[in-house]
C-alpha positions in Angstrom: -4.1 -27.2 12.8 -5.1 -24.1 14.9 -4.7 -20.6 14.0 -1.5 -20.0 16.0 -0.1 -23.3 14.9 -0.6 -22.3 11.3 1.1 -18.8 12.0 4.4 -20.4 12.4 4.1 -23.1 9.6 4.9 -23.0 5.9 1.6 -23.9 4.4 -0.1 -23.6 0.9 -3.2 -24.4 -1.0 -3.3 -27.8 0.6 -4.4 -26.2 3.7 -7.9 -25.7 2.4 -8.4 -29.5 2.7 -9.0 -28.9 6.4 -11.7 -26.7 7.9 -10.2 -23.6 9.3 -12.4 -21.7 11.6 -12.1 -18.1 12.8 -11.1 -17.3 16.5 -13.6 -15.1 18.3 -11.4 -12.8 20.6 -13.3 -10.1 22.4 -16.3 -7.8 22.1 -15.4 -4.1 21.5 -17.2 -0.8 20.8 -15.7 1.5 18.0 -16.7 5.0 17.3 -16.3 5.4 13.5 -16.5 8.9 11.9 -19.8 10.3 10.8 -18.6 10.6 7.2 -18.1 7.6 4.9 -14.6 6.1 5.0 -13.2 3.7 2.6 -9.5 2.7 3.1 -8.0 -0.4 1.4 -4.9 -1.9 2.9 -3.3 1.2 4.2 0.3 0.4 5.4 0.8 1.8 9.0 4.0 -0.1 9.8 7.1 -1.4 7.8 10.7 -1.8 8.5 12.7 1.3 9.4 9.5 3.2 10.6 7.5 3.1 13.9 3.7 2.6 13.7 2.3 5.5 11.9 -1.5 6.0 12.5 -2.9 9.0 10.5 -5.6 11.2 11.9 -8.4 9.4 9.9 -7.5 6.2 11.6 -7.2 7.6 15.2 -10.5 5.9 16.0 -8.8 2.6 15.6 -5.7 3.2 17.7 -6.9 0.9 20.6 -7.8 -1.8 18.3 -4.5 -1.7 16.6 -2.6 -1.7 19.9 -4.5 -4.6 21.4 -4.1 -6.6 18.1 -0.3 -5.9 18.0 -0.2 -7.0 21.8 -1.9 -10.3 20.9 0.5 -10.9 18.2 3.4 -10.4 20.5 1.9 -12.7 23.1 2.0 -15.6 20.5 5.6 -14.5 19.4 4.3 -13.9 15.8 6.1 -10.7 14.6 5.6 -9.6 11.1 7.2 -6.5 9.6 4.2 -5.0 7.9 0.7 -3.9 9.2 -2.2 -2.8 6.9 -5.6 -1.4 7.8 -8.6 -1.8 5.7 -12.0 0.2 6.5 -15.4 0.0 4.8 -17.5 2.3 6.7 -20.9 3.9 5.4 -23.7 3.1 3.1 -23.1 -0.2 1.2 -22.7 0.6 -2.4 -21.8 -2.7 -4.1 -22.2 -6.4 -3.9 -18.7 -7.4 -4.6 -18.1 -8.7 -1.1 -21.1 -11.0 -1.1 -19.2 -14.0 -2.5 -17.2 -16.4 -0.5 -13.5 -15.5 -0.3 -10.4 -15.6 1.7 -8.2 -12.7 2.6 -4.4 -12.7 2.1 -1.7 -14.6 0.2 -2.6 -18.3 -0.5 -0.8 -19.9 -3.4 1.1 -23.1 -4.2 4.2 -21.4 -2.6 4.6 -22.5 1.1 4.8 -19.5 3.3 3.9 -18.2 6.8 0.4 -16.8 6.7 -0.6 -13.3 7.7 -3.1 -12.8 10.6 -6.1 -10.5 10.0 -8.1 -9.0 13.0 -11.6 -8.2 11.6 -14.5 -6.3 13.1 -18.0 -5.6 11.6 -21.1 -4.0 12.9 -24.6 -5.5 12.2 -24.8 -7.6 10.1 -21.7 -9.3 11.0 -19.4 -11.3 8.8 -20.5 -14.8 7.8 -18.0 -17.8 7.7 -18.1 -21.2 5.9 -17.2 -24.3 7.8 -16.3 -26.3 4.7 -13.0 -28.0 3.4 -12.0 -27.7 -0.2 -9.5 -30.1 -2.0 -7.8 -27.9 -4.7 -6.9 -29.9 -7.7 -3.3 -30.1 -8.7 -4.0 -28.3 -12.1 -5.7 -25.4 -10.3 -3.2 -22.4 -10.9 -3.9 -19.4 -8.7 -2.0 -17.2 -11.1 -4.6 -18.0 -13.7 -7.7 -19.2 -11.8 -9.8 -17.3 -9.5 -9.7 -19.0 -6.1 -12.8 -17.1 -4.9 -14.9 -18.3 -7.7 -13.7 -21.9 -6.9 -15.0 -21.5 -3.3 -18.3 -19.8 -4.6 -19.1 -22.5 -7.2 -18.7 -25.2 -4.6 -20.0 -23.7 -1.3 -22.5 -25.5 0.7 -24.7 -22.7 2.1 -25.9 -25.0 4.8 -22.4 -24.8 6.5 -22.5 -21.0 6.6 -22.6 -19.3 10.2 -21.9 -16.0 11.8 -20.6 -14.6 15.1 -22.0 -11.8 17.1 -21.5 -8.3 15.6 -19.1 -5.8 17.3 -16.6 -8.8 18.0 -13.0 -8.8 17.1 -12.5 -12.0 15.1 -8.9 -13.5 14.0 -8.7 -15.1 10.6 -5.9 -15.9 8.2 -5.9 -16.6 4.5 -7.4 -20.1 5.1 -10.7 -18.9 6.8 -13.5 -18.6 4.1 -15.9 -15.9 4.7 -18.0 -13.2 3.2 -20.0 -9.9 3.9 -23.6 -11.0 4.4 -26.1 -10.0 1.7 -27.4 -6.6 2.5 -29.4 -4.1 0.6 -27.5 -1.3 -1.1 -27.8 1.7 1.1 -27.5 -0.2 4.4 -25.0 1.5 6.8 -22.3 -1.0 7.8 -18.7 -0.8 9.2 -16.1 -3.3 8.6 -12.4 -3.1 9.8 -9.4 -5.2 9.2 -6.0 -5.0 10.9 -3.6 -7.2 8.9 -0.1 -8.4 10.2 1.6 -9.4 6.9 5.1 -11.1 6.4 5.6 -9.6 2.9 5.0 -6.1 1.5 1.7 -5.8 -0.5 3.1 -4.4 -3.8 -0.1 -3.1 -5.1 -1.0 0.4 -6.4 -4.5 0.2 -5.4 -3.5 0.3 -1.6 -4.5 3.6 0.0 -1.4 5.6 0.8 -0.4 6.7 4.3 0.4 10.3 4.4 2.9 9.7 7.3 5.0 7.2 5.3 7.0 7.7 2.1 4.8 7.4 -0.9 5.3 4.3 -3.1 4.5 3.3 -6.7 4.8 -0.3 -7.5 3.5 -0.4 -11.1 1.1 -3.3 -10.4 -2.5 -3.4 -9.4 -5.5 -5.8 -8.9 -5.0 -8.6 -11.5 -8.1 -10.6 -10.3 -10.2 -9.3 -13.0 -7.7 -11.1 -15.4 -8.2 -14.6 -13.7 -10.6 -17.2 -15.1 -13.0 -19.7 -13.7 -11.5 -23.2 -13.2 -13.1 -26.0 -15.1 -12.1 -29.5 -14.2 -10.6 -31.5 -17.2 
């Protein structure tokens, strides 16, 4: 099942039993700011508001517009748009594990679409399928640890840097292992069918401030062990 076919399907964890590759779209030069920028899932569009791009994201305006046009060309319209930016010296290794971005549970749903761009070194992908056991509970077990524990490194590959790549929550990827202090830029434009109700999201000064009373619960998840 291709990326755009999945976009209009109700799918769930069973989708991981099929290899899902990213879609390489186009090369693009971006001009990030000189200073370090770290933005996590900043909402820039929601029902009742036009697209609101604050000054700190002005350098991404063209990427946002072209990505939005791509969504419209496939008649996939989600009510929420979020932007994530990691730009500057790498300070941690938390993205070095295999993972998937977005909502992937037992609940069948239309998946989000993520347009990602990275400088050198570029994002790595894993061309591997996973059969998620029936007793795996994504509300208790860490799905990313499940991938990491079972990944075949021989199936890893990367695409050219400075390329816009389309992924959804069923494309497994990671930041390549780089030395702390390496300068790197990563951008993700997310078109999402449901609001991300998480207080760790970076607020947008152009939209009403929200507090959800919820945060990142992944540190509470455990490693799945087969019975």
